[in-house]
MOPAC internal coordinates of N, CA, C and O (Angstrom, degrees):
PM7 1SCF
backbone

  N    0.0000 0     0.00 0     0.00 0    0    0    0
  C    1.5501 1     0.00 0     0.00 0    1    0    0
  C    1.5043 1   108.89 1     0.00 0    2    1    0
  O    1.2310 1   116.16 1  -171.22 1    3    2    1
  N    1.2327 1   124.90 1     8.78 1    3    2    1
  C    1.3922 1   129.20 1   178.51 1    5    3    2
  C    1.5605 1   113.78 1   -22.64 1    6    5    3
  O    1.2310 1   121.77 1    77.96 1    7    6    5
  N    1.3253 1   114.22 1  -102.04 1    7    6    5
  C    1.4189 1   120.74 1  -176.08 1    9    7    6
  C    1.5507 1   113.80 1   -89.31 1   10    9    7
  O    1.2310 1   120.79 1   167.12 1   11   10    9
  N    1.3848 1   116.10 1   -12.88 1   11   10    9
  C    1.3887 1   120.60 1   178.89 1   13   11   10
  C    1.5784 1   109.52 1   101.29 1   14   13   11
  O    1.2310 1   118.90 1   170.90 1   15   14   13
  N    1.2461 1   119.70 1    -9.10 1   15   14   13
  C    1.4453 1   127.62 1  -175.70 1   17   15   14
  C    1.5750 1   106.25 1   -90.83 1   18   17   15
  O    1.2310 1   116.50 1   148.64 1   19   18   17
  N    1.1689 1   124.26 1   -31.36 1   19   18   17
  C    1.5164 1   125.03 1  -170.53 1   21   19   18
  C    1.5289 1   109.11 1   -98.56 1   22   21   19
  O    1.2310 1   118.78 1   -90.78 1   23   22   21
  N    1.3269 1   119.94 1    89.22 1   23   22   21
  C    1.4370 1   123.86 1  -179.42 1   25   23   22
  C    1.5594 1   109.72 1   -94.20 1   26   25   23
  O    1.2310 1   117.34 1  -172.26 1   27   26   25
  N    1.3220 1   122.68 1     7.74 1   27   26   25
  C    1.3167 1   120.92 1  -175.91 1   29   27   26
  C    1.5416 1   114.95 1   -98.24 1   30   29   27
  O    1.2310 1   120.89 1  -174.46 1   31   30   29
  N    1.3539 1   115.91 1     5.54 1   31   30   29
  C    1.4222 1   119.77 1  -177.82 1   33   31   30
  C    1.5719 1   111.06 1   -65.33 1   34   33   31
  O    1.2310 1   120.06 1   -33.18 1   35   34   33
  N    1.3254 1   117.49 1   146.82 1   35   34   33
  C    1.5003 1   116.38 1  -178.52 1   37   35   34
  C    1.5490 1   108.66 1   -84.38 1   38   37   35
  O    1.2310 1   123.52 1   -12.05 1   39   38   37
  N    1.3270 1   110.86 1   167.95 1   39   38   37
  C    1.4133 1   119.36 1  -172.32 1   41   39   38
  C    1.5652 1   103.56 1   -67.92 1   42   41   39
  O    1.2310 1   116.45 1   150.73 1   43   42   41
  N    1.2401 1   124.36 1   -29.27 1   43   42   41
  C    1.4262 1   123.58 1  -178.67 1   45   43   42
  C    1.6074 1   111.56 1   -63.49 1   46   45   43
  O    1.2310 1   120.59 1   157.89 1   47   46   45
  N    1.2979 1   116.48 1   -22.11 1   47   46   45
  C    1.4389 1   121.32 1   177.46 1   49   47   46
  C    1.4789 1   112.88 1   -91.37 1   50   49   47
  O    1.2310 1   118.07 1   169.20 1   51   50   49
  N    1.2996 1   121.29 1   -10.80 1   51   50   49
  C    1.3792 1   124.48 1   177.51 1   53   51   50
  C    1.5416 1   110.01 1   -86.15 1   54   53   51
  O    1.2310 1   119.58 1   -31.62 1   55   54   53
  N    1.3205 1   118.41 1   148.38 1   55   54   53
  C    1.4346 1   120.94 1   171.29 1   57   55   54
  C    1.5465 1   110.21 1   -60.59 1   58   57   55
  O    1.2310 1   120.47 1   -27.14 1   59   58   57
  N    1.3062 1   116.71 1   152.86 1   59   58   57
  C    1.5202 1   116.73 1  -172.45 1   61   59   58
  C    1.5568 1   110.03 1   -60.17 1   62   61   59
  O    1.2310 1   118.94 1   138.62 1   63   62   61
  N    1.3394 1   119.63 1   -41.38 1   63   62   61
  C    1.4410 1   123.49 1  -177.82 1   65   63   62
  C    1.5429 1   107.96 1   -60.55 1   66   65   63
  O    1.2310 1   118.53 1   147.92 1   67   66   65
  N    1.2703 1   120.40 1   -32.08 1   67   66   65
  C    1.4706 1   123.57 1  -177.58 1   69   67   66
  C    1.5090 1   113.27 1   -74.12 1   70   69   67
  O    1.2310 1   120.66 1   151.46 1   71   70   69
  N    1.3026 1   116.35 1   -28.54 1   71   70   69
  C    1.4805 1   123.27 1  -172.89 1   73   71   70
  C    1.5545 1   109.57 1   -68.85 1   74   73   71
  O    1.2310 1   118.96 1   171.36 1   75   74   73
  N    1.3149 1   119.60 1    -8.64 1   75   74   73
  C    1.4708 1   124.05 1   172.64 1   77   75   74
  C    1.4652 1   115.19 1   -77.61 1   78   77   75
  O    1.2310 1   119.64 1   170.97 1   79   78   77
  N    1.3762 1   118.30 1    -9.03 1   79   78   77
  C    1.4790 1   123.82 1  -175.46 1   81   79   78
  C    1.4883 1   109.26 1  -126.94 1   82   81   79
  O    1.2310 1   123.89 1   -30.48 1   83   82   81
  N    1.3567 1   110.14 1   149.52 1   83   82   81
  C    1.4741 1   120.62 1   169.88 1   85   83   82
  C    1.5194 1   105.16 1   -99.13 1   86   85   83
  O    1.2310 1   120.89 1   -59.04 1   87   86   85
  N    1.4879 1   115.89 1   120.96 1   87   86   85
  C    1.3866 1   119.02 1  -178.55 1   89   87   86
  C    1.4391 1   106.95 1   -83.43 1   90   89   87
  O    1.2310 1   120.84 1   -48.23 1   91   90   89
  N    1.4121 1   116.00 1   131.77 1   91   90   89
  C    1.3939 1   122.83 1  -177.00 1   93   91   90
  C    1.5555 1   108.03 1   -94.73 1   94   93   91
  O    1.2310 1   119.69 1   138.06 1   95   94   93
  N    1.2577 1   118.20 1   -41.94 1   95   94   93
  C    1.4832 1   123.54 1   177.90 1   97   95   94
  C    1.5292 1   117.55 1   158.48 1   98   97   95
  O    1.2310 1   121.13 1    -5.59 1   99   98   97
  N    1.2111 1   115.44 1   174.41 1   99   98   97
  C    1.5292 1   117.18 1   177.03 1  101   99   98
  C    1.4485 1   110.10 1   -73.99 1  102  101   99
  O    1.2310 1   119.50 1   -42.66 1  103  102  101
  N    1.3390 1   118.56 1   137.34 1  103  102  101
  C    1.4357 1   123.36 1  -177.39 1  105  103  102
  C    1.5491 1   109.43 1  -123.81 1  106  105  103
  O    1.2310 1   120.08 1   172.04 1  107  106  105
  N    1.2582 1   117.45 1    -7.96 1  107  106  105
  C    1.5055 1   118.93 1   177.01 1  109  107  106
  C    1.5263 1   114.27 1  -172.55 1  110  109  107
  O    1.2310 1   121.85 1   -20.69 1  111  110  109
  N    1.3092 1   114.07 1   159.31 1  111  110  109
  C    1.4242 1   119.03 1   177.89 1  113  111  110
  C    1.4980 1   105.62 1  -147.02 1  114  113  111
  O    1.2310 1   118.69 1   -40.43 1  115  114  113
  N    1.2924 1   120.09 1   139.57 1  115  114  113
  C    1.5065 1   127.32 1   178.79 1  117  115  114
  C    1.5105 1   113.14 1  -138.16 1  118  117  115
  O    1.2310 1   121.02 1    12.52 1  119  118  117
  N    1.3062 1   115.65 1  -167.48 1  119  118  117
  C    1.3880 1   121.40 1  -178.06 1  121  119  118
  C    1.5746 1   111.20 1   -65.61 1  122  121  119
  O    1.2310 1   119.42 1   148.20 1  123  122  121
  N    1.2452 1   118.70 1   -31.80 1  123  122  121
  C    1.4993 1   121.64 1  -172.07 1  125  123  122
  C    1.5173 1   113.56 1  -109.41 1  126  125  123
  O    1.2310 1   119.82 1  -178.81 1  127  126  125
  N    1.2752 1   117.94 1     1.19 1  127  126  125
  C    1.4890 1   120.08 1   176.56 1  129  127  126
  C    1.4268 1   119.44 1   165.37 1  130  129  127
  O    1.2310 1   120.11 1     5.07 1  131  130  129
  N    1.4078 1   117.40 1  -174.93 1  131  130  129
  C    1.4024 1   128.13 1  -178.69 1  133  131  130
  C    1.4993 1   109.83 1  -113.16 1  134  133  131
  O    1.2310 1   120.58 1   -39.82 1  135  134  133
  N    1.3274 1   116.49 1   140.18 1  135  134  133
  C    1.5251 1   117.38 1  -177.14 1  137  135  134
  C    1.5295 1   110.23 1  -120.61 1  138  137  135
  O    1.2310 1   118.03 1   -49.77 1  139  138  137
  N    1.2274 1   121.35 1   130.23 1  139  138  137
  C    1.4955 1   129.74 1  -172.97 1  141  139  138
  C    1.5014 1   105.77 1  -118.41 1  142  141  139
  O    1.2310 1   124.31 1   -35.07 1  143  142  141
  N    1.3693 1   109.33 1   144.93 1  143  142  141
  C    1.4697 1   117.84 1   170.55 1  145  143  142
  C    1.4729 1   108.36 1   -93.55 1  146  145  143
  O    1.2310 1   121.41 1   -40.73 1  147  146  145
  N    1.3071 1   114.90 1   139.27 1  147  146  145
  C    1.5157 1   121.67 1  -179.80 1  149  147  146
  C    1.4900 1   108.84 1  -138.13 1  150  149  147
  O    1.2310 1   119.08 1   -18.49 1  151  150  149
  N    1.3580 1   119.36 1   161.51 1  151  150  149
  C    1.4189 1   125.16 1   172.22 1  153  151  150
  C    1.3982 1   108.80 1  -128.84 1  154  153  151
  O    1.2310 1   121.39 1   -40.48 1  155  154  153
  N    1.3278 1   114.94 1   139.52 1  155  154  153
  C    1.4795 1   121.11 1  -176.76 1  157  155  154
  C    1.5068 1   111.34 1   -72.15 1  158  157  155
  O    1.2310 1   119.15 1   -32.58 1  159  158  157
  N    1.3298 1   119.22 1   147.42 1  159  158  157
  C    1.4096 1   127.68 1  -178.99 1  161  159  158
  C    1.5767 1   108.83 1   -94.82 1  162  161  159
  O    1.2310 1   121.46 1   141.84 1  163  162  161
  N    1.3347 1   114.81 1   -38.16 1  163  162  161
  C    1.4776 1   120.46 1  -173.59 1  165  163  162
  C    1.4513 1   115.12 1   -46.72 1  166  165  163
  O    1.2310 1   120.44 1   -34.55 1  167  166  165
  N    1.2304 1   116.77 1   145.45 1  167  166  165
  C    1.5497 1   123.41 1  -177.34 1  169  167  166
  C    1.5512 1   112.95 1   -58.66 1  170  169  167
  O    1.2310 1   121.26 1   142.20 1  171  170  169
  N    1.2840 1   115.20 1   -37.80 1  171  170  169
  C    1.4521 1   120.97 1  -173.08 1  173  171  170
  C    1.5700 1   109.93 1   -68.59 1  174  173  171
  O    1.2310 1   121.30 1   137.42 1  175  174  173
  N    1.3268 1   115.13 1   -42.58 1  175  174  173
  C    1.4740 1   125.30 1  -175.86 1  177  175  174
  C    1.4892 1   113.06 1  -118.48 1  178  177  175
  O    1.2310 1   118.82 1  -153.00 1  179  178  177
  N    1.2515 1   119.85 1    27.00 1  179  178  177
  C    1.4968 1   123.36 1  -176.14 1  181  179  178
  C    1.5455 1   109.88 1   -51.96 1  182  181  179
  O    1.2310 1   121.95 1   -56.14 1  183  182  181
  N    1.2803 1   113.88 1   123.86 1  183  182  181
  C    1.5271 1   122.24 1   173.62 1  185  183  182
  C    1.5523 1   114.04 1    83.68 1  186  185  183
  O    1.2310 1   121.13 1  -171.94 1  187  186  185
  N    1.4206 1   115.44 1     8.06 1  187  186  185
  C    1.3938 1   117.60 1   177.61 1  189  187  186
  C    1.5581 1   107.91 1   -74.53 1  190  189  187
  O    1.2310 1   121.39 1   -48.54 1  191  190  189
  N    1.3045 1   114.94 1   131.46 1  191  190  189
  C    1.4707 1   119.93 1   178.90 1  193  191  190
  C    1.5370 1   113.65 1   -78.26 1  194  193  191
  O    1.2310 1   121.42 1   -43.36 1  195  194  193
  N    1.3624 1   114.90 1   136.64 1  195  194  193
  C    1.5041 1   120.78 1   179.68 1  197  195  194
  C    1.5246 1   104.90 1  -140.31 1  198  197  195
  O    1.2310 1   121.05 1   -34.53 1  199  198  197
  N    1.3279 1   115.59 1   145.47 1  199  198  197
  C    1.3571 1   124.29 1   173.54 1  201  199  198
  C    1.5417 1   114.35 1   -93.37 1  202  201  199
  O    1.2310 1   117.61 1   -55.30 1  203  202  201
  N    1.2234 1   122.16 1   124.70 1  203  202  201
  C    1.4658 1   125.39 1   175.92 1  205  203  202
  C    1.4675 1   113.49 1  -113.27 1  206  205  203
  O    1.2310 1   122.71 1   -64.43 1  207  206  205
  N    1.3935 1   112.41 1   115.57 1  207  206  205
  C    1.4229 1   120.24 1  -178.45 1  209  207  206
  C    1.4750 1   114.04 1   -95.47 1  210  209  207
  O    1.2310 1   118.03 1   -52.79 1  211  210  209
  N    1.3456 1   121.36 1   127.21 1  211  210  209
  C    1.4331 1   120.61 1   177.97 1  213  211  210
  C    1.6335 1   102.35 1  -108.54 1  214  213  211
  O    1.2310 1   124.62 1   -66.06 1  215  214  213
  N    1.3120 1   108.73 1   113.94 1  215  214  213
  C    1.4633 1   112.21 1   178.55 1  217  215  214
  C    1.5052 1   116.61 1   -73.30 1  218  217  215
  O    1.2310 1   120.34 1   -39.47 1  219  218  217
  N    1.4463 1   116.96 1   140.53 1  219  218  217
  C    1.4181 1   112.58 1   174.32 1  221  219  218
  C    1.5715 1   116.32 1   -72.55 1  222  221  219
  O    1.2310 1   121.62 1   -24.87 1  223  222  221
  N    1.3142 1   114.51 1   155.13 1  223  222  221
  C    1.4372 1   115.59 1   178.82 1  225  223  222
  C    1.4351 1   111.85 1   -65.71 1  226  225  223
  O    1.2310 1   120.26 1   -20.15 1  227  226  225
  N    1.4195 1   117.11 1   159.85 1  227  226  225
  C    1.4462 1   117.95 1   178.15 1  229  227  226
  C    1.4765 1   111.64 1   -67.68 1  230  229  227
  O    1.2310 1   119.53 1   -24.00 1  231  230  229
  N    1.3195 1   118.51 1   156.00 1  231  230  229
  C    1.4971 1   123.97 1   179.53 1  233  231  230
  C    1.4647 1   113.77 1   -62.73 1  234  233  231
  O    1.2310 1   118.99 1   152.39 1  235  234  233
  N    1.3345 1   119.53 1   -27.61 1  235  234  233
  C    1.3969 1   118.32 1  -179.97 1  237  235  234
  C    1.4582 1   116.11 1   -88.58 1  238  237  235
  O    1.2310 1   119.39 1   179.53 1  239  238  237
  N    1.3191 1   118.76 1    -0.47 1  239  238  237
  C    1.4056 1   123.84 1   169.93 1  241  239  238
  C    1.5358 1   111.00 1    88.71 1  242  241  239
  O    1.2310 1   117.97 1  -169.70 1  243  242  241
  N    1.3265 1   121.47 1    10.30 1  243  242  241
  C    1.4314 1   126.92 1  -178.53 1  245  243  242
  C    1.4553 1   112.60 1   -85.82 1  246  245  243
  O    1.2310 1   118.23 1  -166.39 1  247  246  245
  N    1.2855 1   120.98 1    13.61 1  247  246  245
  C    1.4563 1   121.08 1  -177.85 1  249  247  246
  C    1.6113 1   115.23 1    98.84 1  250  249  247
  O    1.2310 1   119.90 1    54.56 1  251  250  249
  N    1.2392 1   117.81 1  -125.44 1  251  250  249
  C    1.3945 1   122.88 1  -175.39 1  253  251  250
  C    1.4771 1   109.50 1   -75.04 1  254  253  251
  O    1.2310 1   122.26 1   -40.19 1  255  254  253
  N    1.3471 1   113.28 1   139.81 1  255  254  253
  C    1.5945 1   119.05 1  -177.64 1  257  255  254
  C    1.6330 1   101.77 1   -79.57 1  258  257  255
  O    1.2310 1   123.96 1   -29.81 1  259  258  257
  N    1.4080 1   110.02 1   150.19 1  259  258  257
  C    1.3932 1   119.10 1   173.64 1  261  259  258
  C    1.6154 1   111.18 1   -56.75 1  262  261  259
  O    1.2310 1   122.18 1   142.42 1  263  262  261
  N    1.3994 1   113.42 1   -37.58 1  263  262  261
  C    1.4136 1   118.49 1  -176.59 1  265  263  262
  C    1.5701 1   111.65 1   -60.38 1  266  265  263
  O    1.2310 1   121.42 1   140.01 1  267  266  265
  N    1.3689 1   114.89 1   -39.99 1  267  266  265
  C    1.5198 1   122.20 1   179.76 1  269  267  266
  C    1.4997 1   106.86 1   -60.77 1  270  269  267
  O    1.2310 1   118.72 1   135.00 1  271  270  269
  N    1.3249 1   120.05 1   -45.00 1  271  270  269
  C    1.3883 1   126.85 1  -177.22 1  273  271  270
  C    1.5156 1   108.91 1   -64.43 1  274  273  271
  O    1.2310 1   118.95 1   139.14 1  275  274  273
  N    1.1861 1   119.61 1   -40.86 1  275  274  273
  C    1.5103 1   127.13 1   178.83 1  277  275  274
  C    1.5366 1   106.83 1   -61.98 1  278  277  275
  O    1.2310 1   122.10 1   126.70 1  279  278  277
  N    1.3543 1   113.58 1   -53.30 1  279  278  277
  C    1.4126 1   118.04 1  -177.17 1  281  279  278
  C    1.5588 1   114.03 1   -60.24 1  282  281  279
  O    1.2310 1   118.40 1   146.48 1  283  282  281
  N    1.2452 1   120.65 1   -33.52 1  283  282  281
  C    1.4627 1   128.31 1   178.54 1  285  283  282
  C    1.5824 1   106.73 1   -69.69 1  286  285  283
  O    1.2310 1   123.48 1   133.55 1  287  286  285
  N    1.3560 1   110.92 1   -46.45 1  287  286  285
  C    1.5303 1   114.81 1  -176.99 1  289  287  286
  C    1.4989 1   112.08 1   -62.59 1  290  289  287
  O    1.2310 1   122.36 1   141.03 1  291  290  289
  N    1.3641 1   113.09 1   -38.97 1  291  290  289
  C    1.5221 1   116.37 1   180.00 1  293  291  290
  C    1.4684 1   110.08 1   -72.10 1  294  293  291
  O    1.2310 1   118.46 1   138.01 1  295  294  293
  N    1.3226 1   120.54 1   -41.99 1  295  294  293
  C    1.4245 1   121.57 1  -178.68 1  297  295  294
  C    1.5755 1   112.10 1   -67.35 1  298  297  295
  O    1.2310 1   120.47 1   152.91 1  299  298  297
  N    1.3048 1   116.71 1   -27.09 1  299  298  297
  C    1.5345 1   118.54 1   172.14 1  301  299  298
  C    1.5420 1   115.01 1   -66.18 1  302  301  299
  O    1.2310 1   122.72 1   152.13 1  303  302  301
  N    1.3316 1   112.40 1   -27.87 1  303  302  301
  C    1.5192 1   120.82 1  -175.54 1  305  303  302
  C    1.5023 1   109.22 1   -90.23 1  306  305  303
  O    1.2310 1   118.37 1   152.00 1  307  306  305
  N    1.2906 1   120.71 1   -28.00 1  307  306  305
  C    1.4561 1   121.75 1  -167.12 1  309  307  306
  C    1.5969 1   108.83 1   -93.33 1  310  309  307
  O    1.2310 1   122.19 1   -51.40 1  311  310  309
  N    1.2870 1   113.40 1   128.60 1  311  310  309
  C    1.5305 1   117.56 1   173.39 1  313  311  310
  C    1.5710 1   105.38 1  -129.12 1  314  313  311
  O    1.2310 1   120.58 1   -82.37 1  315  314  313
  N    1.3067 1   116.49 1    97.63 1  315  314  313
  C    1.4848 1   119.52 1   177.87 1  317  315  314
  C    1.4788 1   109.52 1  -149.21 1  318  317  315
  O    1.2310 1   123.20 1   -35.81 1  319  318  317
  N    1.3162 1   111.47 1   144.19 1  319  318  317
  C    1.5352 1   118.45 1  -178.14 1  321  319  318
  C    1.4899 1   117.39 1   -56.60 1  322  321  319
  O    1.2310 1   121.24 1   163.54 1  323  322  321
  N    1.4214 1   115.23 1   -16.46 1  323  322  321
  C    1.4620 1   114.77 1  -178.21 1  325  323  322
  C    1.5355 1   111.07 1  -109.46 1  326  325  323
  O    1.2310 1   119.72 1  -163.75 1  327  326  325
  N    1.3736 1   118.15 1    16.25 1  327  326  325
  C    1.3411 1   123.13 1  -178.39 1  329  327  326
  C    1.4582 1   106.88 1  -126.78 1  330  329  327
  O    1.2310 1   120.27 1   -44.59 1  331  330  329
  N    1.3883 1   117.08 1   135.41 1  331  330  329
  C    1.5159 1   119.96 1  -172.76 1  333  331  330
  C    1.5993 1   106.06 1   -66.98 1  334  333  331
  O    1.2310 1   122.51 1   -34.56 1  335  334  333
  N    1.2689 1   112.80 1   145.44 1  335  334  333
  C    1.4537 1   117.95 1  -177.57 1  337  335  334
  C    1.5804 1   110.19 1   -89.83 1  338  337  335
  O    1.2310 1   119.90 1   -52.69 1  339  338  337
  N    1.2743 1   117.79 1   127.31 1  339  338  337
  C    1.4949 1   126.01 1   175.65 1  341  339  338
  C    1.4869 1   103.93 1   -77.16 1  342  341  339
  O    1.2310 1   119.21 1   -55.55 1  343  342  341
  N    1.3584 1   119.11 1   124.45 1  343  342  341
  C    1.4293 1   127.66 1  -174.21 1  345  343  342
  C    1.5868 1   106.67 1  -100.06 1  346  345  343
  O    1.2310 1   119.94 1   128.00 1  347  346  345
  N    1.3248 1   117.71 1   -52.00 1  347  346  345
  C    1.4235 1   122.55 1  -178.20 1  349  347  346
  C    1.5608 1   111.98 1  -159.18 1  350  349  347
  O    1.2310 1   119.74 1   -12.94 1  351  350  349
  N    1.2812 1   118.10 1   167.06 1  351  350  349
  C    1.4167 1   124.03 1  -179.61 1  353  351  350
  C    1.5352 1   109.24 1  -133.29 1  354  353  351
  O    1.2310 1   118.50 1   -49.56 1  355  354  353
  N    1.2904 1   120.46 1   130.44 1  355  354  353
  C    1.4328 1   121.75 1  -179.44 1  357  355  354
  C    1.5881 1   112.51 1  -127.96 1  358  357  355
  O    1.2310 1   117.68 1   -35.73 1  359  358  357
  N    1.3153 1   122.02 1   144.27 1  359  358  357
  C    1.3924 1   127.92 1  -179.69 1  361  359  358
  C    1.4468 1   105.40 1  -114.39 1  362  361  359
  O    1.2310 1   118.26 1   -46.85 1  363  362  361
  N    1.2664 1   120.91 1   133.15 1  363  362  361
  C    1.4780 1   126.71 1   170.10 1  365  363  362
  C    1.5439 1   105.13 1   -96.20 1  366  365  363
  O    1.2310 1   121.72 1   -74.49 1  367  366  365
  N    1.3387 1   114.31 1   105.51 1  367  366  365
  C    1.5146 1   116.19 1  -173.80 1  369  367  366
  C    1.5595 1   116.86 1   -72.14 1  370  369  367
  O    1.2310 1   122.26 1   166.93 1  371  370  369
  N    1.3597 1   113.28 1   -13.07 1  371  370  369
  C    1.4831 1   110.98 1   179.35 1  373  371  370
  C    1.4873 1   113.57 1   -71.82 1  374  373  371
  O    1.2310 1   122.21 1   146.13 1  375  374  373
  N    1.3990 1   113.38 1   -33.87 1  375  374  373
  C    1.5413 1   116.74 1  -176.18 1  377  375  374
  C    1.5619 1   108.72 1  -127.26 1  378  377  375
  O    1.2310 1   120.66 1  -169.72 1  379  378  377
  N    1.3432 1   116.35 1    10.28 1  379  378  377
  C    1.4661 1   120.99 1   177.26 1  381  379  378
  C    1.5911 1   110.15 1    61.39 1  382  381  379
  O    1.2310 1   119.80 1  -153.19 1  383  382  381
  N    1.2391 1   117.99 1    26.81 1  383  382  381
  C    1.4991 1   115.66 1   177.91 1  385  383  382
  C    1.4641 1   110.23 1   -81.96 1  386  385  383
  O    1.2310 1   118.70 1   -34.23 1  387  386  385
  N    1.2968 1   120.09 1   145.77 1  387  386  385
  C    1.5236 1   129.91 1  -175.99 1  389  387  386
  C    1.5107 1   106.64 1  -111.96 1  390  389  387
  O    1.2310 1   123.97 1   -45.01 1  391  390  389
  N    1.3446 1   109.99 1   134.99 1  391  390  389
  C    1.5437 1   118.07 1   175.24 1  393  391  390
  C    1.4638 1   106.16 1  -127.48 1  394  393  391
  O    1.2310 1   117.96 1   -29.21 1  395  394  393
  N    1.3694 1   121.49 1   150.79 1  395  394  393
  C    1.4244 1   128.28 1   170.04 1  397  395  394
  C    1.4564 1   105.55 1  -129.27 1  398  397  395
  O    1.2310 1   119.32 1   -43.62 1  399  398  397
  N    1.3663 1   118.90 1   136.38 1  399  398  397
  C    1.3347 1   127.02 1   173.39 1  401  399  398
  C    1.5660 1   106.50 1   -97.19 1  402  401  399
  O    1.2310 1   119.98 1   -51.12 1  403  402  401
  N    1.3360 1   117.64 1   128.88 1  403  402  401
  C    1.4692 1   121.98 1   179.95 1  405  403  402
  C    1.3930 1   113.57 1  -130.92 1  406  405  403
  O    1.2310 1   117.31 1   -19.48 1  407  406  405
  N    1.2684 1   122.72 1   160.52 1  407  406  405
  C    1.3964 1   126.44 1   178.36 1  409  407  406
  C    1.5231 1   106.35 1   -67.43 1  410  409  407
  O    1.2310 1   119.85 1   -37.01 1  411  410  409
  N    1.3738 1   117.90 1   142.99 1  411  410  409
  C    1.4244 1   119.19 1  -173.64 1  413  411  410
  C    1.5712 1   106.48 1   -95.02 1  414  413  411
  O    1.2310 1   119.81 1   -50.58 1  415  414  413
  N    1.2696 1   117.96 1   129.42 1  415  414  413
  C    1.3935 1   125.52 1   176.77 1  417  415  414
  C    1.4672 1   111.29 1  -107.35 1  418  417  415
  O    1.2310 1   120.37 1   -79.70 1  419  418  417
  N    1.3587 1   116.90 1   100.30 1  419  418  417
  C    1.5256 1   120.21 1  -176.13 1  421  419  418
  C    1.4983 1   109.89 1   -72.28 1  422  421  419
  O    1.2310 1   125.01 1   -33.28 1  423  422  421
  N    1.3547 1   107.98 1   146.72 1  423  422  421
  C    1.5189 1   117.44 1  -177.35 1  425  423  422
  C    1.5985 1   109.97 1   -63.66 1  426  425  423
  O    1.2310 1   120.10 1   180.00 1  427  426  425

């Protein structure tokens, strides 16, 4: 999932949690991260769209930015029809990158 341009990586290179999704491509980029569209592979939810956000590292190089932590904490608490639903959070321990799975709101 690096920069969003290399979609040919094999499943063995993906973290285990990411192997349950088919990555479609990058759908956005902002100050705090990149967002990718993915579809679930599981039988129960096959083809369901989900947004996966990869948070950018903190500017001081200490890993996850405090803003990313705040965003995740807030999304865990908020349940409203006009706010995207946080589905799950994942940490890649090799490079301390942080990902959040969120419901996909189509345009």
